[in-house]
N, C-alpha and C positions, 0 to 999 in steps of 0.2 A: 766809474764802473759799473757794471752791468749787474741790476739783479739777477739773483740767482732761481730756480724754477726745483718746485719739492713735484712729488707725484701727484696730479690728477686738480693742481693749483697752476694758475698762469700769471705770475707778477707785474704790475707794471715796471718796465725800465724806465732808468734816470733820465735816458734821453726822452722819454714820452712826460716825464715829473717835472721836467722844468724848461721845459720847447717855447711854450706857450705866458712863460710868464708867471707872476706869483697873483696877480689879481688887483684893482685898484678900489679906493673907494668909491669911484664913479661905478664899477662893475659891480659892488653891493649894492647900490642904488638901483641900480637899473635892476638887477635880478628881481629886489623885493619887487620893485613898481610892477614889471613882466609876470609875477604870480598873483598879487594881491589887488592889481588894479588899482593902486593907490600911491600917488607920488607923496615924498619925503614922509612915510610913515614913521621911520625911527631915524636918529643921529648917528651918522656913520656904522653903518650893518655890516659886516665883514663879507665881504666875497667869498661865495663857498670855495671858488678853485683855491683860494690861501689854505682855508683847512684842510683841505684834500692833500695838500703838499705837506702839511705840518702833520697830518696823520700818518702819510706813508713813511714822511721821516722817523717818525716816533715808532713807529710800530710797522717796518718794511714789510717784514716776511710774516705777518702774523695776521691773517684775514680774517680769521675771528677773533679779532679783540672787540672789547668794552670799552668807549671814548666816553668819560665822563666830562660834562662840560657844567662848571657851576653857576657860571653867569650866563644861562641861553640866550638872552636877549630875543632876539627873531630866529631864533633856532636856526643858525645856519651851518652847525655842526651837522645836526640828523640829515640835514638836506645834501651837502656834501656826503656824507655816511651814502646816502640812498645813490648818491652818483657812481661814487667808488666800487660798491658792490653789481652795480648794473654794466660798469667796464670790464671786472675780471672775477665777478662769478662772488665775489667776497662773501660772506656772513659776519660783517664786522656790524656790532649793536650800538646803541649809544642810550647816556642816562642825560636827560635837560632838567635841570633846576635852577628855575626861574621863580622869583617871587612875584604876586600878583602887584605888580609894581602900578599905582594909576597912571594911565597915560591922560597928560593936561589937554584941560577942556579948549586951549585955543588950536589942537595940534590936528594934524589932517586926519590921524589916525582916531582919535576921539569923532570927530565927525563921518569920521567912516561905519562906527559901530564898535570899533575894538576898546573897549573898558580899560584894560590891562596891556601889559607887554608879553604876560603870559596867554592872552588871549592870541596875540600876533604871531607869537611862535606856533602853537598848534594850526593855527590856520595854516601857515607857513609848510607845516610837514604835511597838513593834511594836501595840499596841493601841489606842492613838491614830489609826493609818492604818486597822485593820478599823472602829471608831467611826465617822469619817468617812465610808468606803468603805460603810458603812448607811445613810446619813444624804442622799448625793447620789444624785441621778438618771446624771448623765452618766459614770463610774466612769472608762471611756476618755481623759477628757479632762483626768484630775489622774494625776500621778506620784505614788505612794504608798510606790515602794519605797527600801530603802536598804541601803547595804554596812557592813560592820563592818571595819575594820583595827585590827591591834595593832602597834607598834614589836617589830623582834626583830631579832636579829642576821642577818646574811647566811645565805643556804644554800650558800654556795660555800666550801670549806674554806680558811682562810687560813692563806699559808707561815708559819712561826713560823721567825721568822729570825735569833734569839738563841739560837744553841747553841753550850755551851762548847766550846771547843773542844778537840779528840780526845773528845769526848763521842762514841763510834761508834752508841752505843746511840739516843742521842737524835736525833740524825740518820735513823737506820733507820726509828725510827718516824716521821718527818716524811714520809720517801717512803713509808712505806705507807700514810699518813693520804691522802697526795695520788696514791693510785693511782687514784683516783675522786673528784675536786676538788667533786662534789657532796657535801653532808653525807649521810650514814647517816639513814632515816627521815623524809628530806625529801615531805613531800606534794606532787604535782604542781600542786595549786591555788595552796600557798605558793610554788614556785618559779615557777608563772607570771606571778604579781604582779611578782616581783622581778624577772623577765625583761622584763617590760610596761614597769616605770618606766628600765631600762637601755636601752630601745629606742627611748625619749622618747616614749612614748604615757602619756596621763595615766590614774589608777585609775578615771576617770566612765565610760571607754572603752566602746563597747558589746563582750560578750566573748557568743559562741557556742560551741555544743561540737559537732564538725561529725564524719561519718567521709569519710573519705579511704579508698580500697581498703576494708579491713576493719580499719583503729584507726583510734582517737578522736586528734584534734588540735582545737584550741583557734583557734577565726576572730576575729581583734580588729580592728574597726571595718571589718565588711562585708569579709573576707578580705585587707585592708590588709595584716595581718601574720598567718602562721600558727605555729602552735607547736603541735610532735608531742613530746610528753612519755613514749611509752613506753618501756619497757625493751630492748627490740628495735623495730628498726623495719624492714621489708619494700621492698622496690623498689616493689614497685608502691603505695607508698603515696606515697612522693615524687612517684613520676609523677601522683597525683592531685593533688597539693598545686600542682604544677607548672601543672598543667593550670588550678587557679584562676588566674593568671595573679596572685600576692601581689605586694607590693613586697617582700617579706621573709621568708624562712622560717627558723627556728630550731628544732634536733633536740639530741639529748644525743648526746654522743660517744660515750659506752657502748652507744649503743643501735646501733652498730654491730659490739659484740663483738668487739672488735680486728681484724676481718673487712676490713683495708685496700681490699680489692677491691672491697666491696659499697661503701662511702665514695667510694671514684674514683668509680664507677659515679653513684651521686648527686649528684658534683659534675659530670659530666658530661652527665648528665639535663638541670641546670640550663644548664650551658654551651652546649647544645645549642638551649636556648626562646632564649638571650640573643642570639645569634646570628641568630636568625631574625624579633627581637622588638625593637620601636622603644624599648623600657623593658627595662631590666636587673632581675632578680632578685637579690635580694641572699639567697645559702646560708652561714648559722651554724651552727657547730657548740658545745656550750657542757658 
């Protein structure tokens, strides 16, 4: 049975899908070795050909599907989707989930510098993207990028409510911890993604660094949300962000350095804009 076609999209036909077999364990080993240059990195890596066929069977006429692999291993699924998109111009996306399972000290993976299975998967995605980019002509028509996220605790200090009655030292320690409610040594990018989720945006949303005044801020979804995480914020920065007419602005409370007048001025700048605009800007400090 032939695959159908829809306007502007060419699907792989069943003849193309099954003509060259399903792939073997040996194919999986060879593929991983060719990409990473190390033999026997993992036991029984899946061949990308097999995953490509399963993907086409599951979502044959949807070239913009999202495929989740909850046990990603060496990220064969990501590799196969890159290959499929390169063949038919699809825009399939992937979500690879893999625990940082340690590689055994005696394995070739550990000797090659891969401490966890997740590291092998990330490197395979990088190298398969490079390989495919070298093989195709219209590189701008396929997205070969990816982002890596790790589960972590919140970057905002959590109030410890279980204080022993009469324990003044413990209570004082809690108060000192919350003199700044953002955890120490938090990197801007880490805090950015937590704020992104709290603001209701997806992790796949477009993010761009821009300069407002003389300071850096992050523009989310083409200025829909502006986040400035500088340690000190200047009035000119707030004015420039307001002029961009975002739906929401987020800055750090500590960026005002305890200067209430500076904070009030920032709020008034936003309020003045809202009074003369059909849409309001939401201004938040964290």
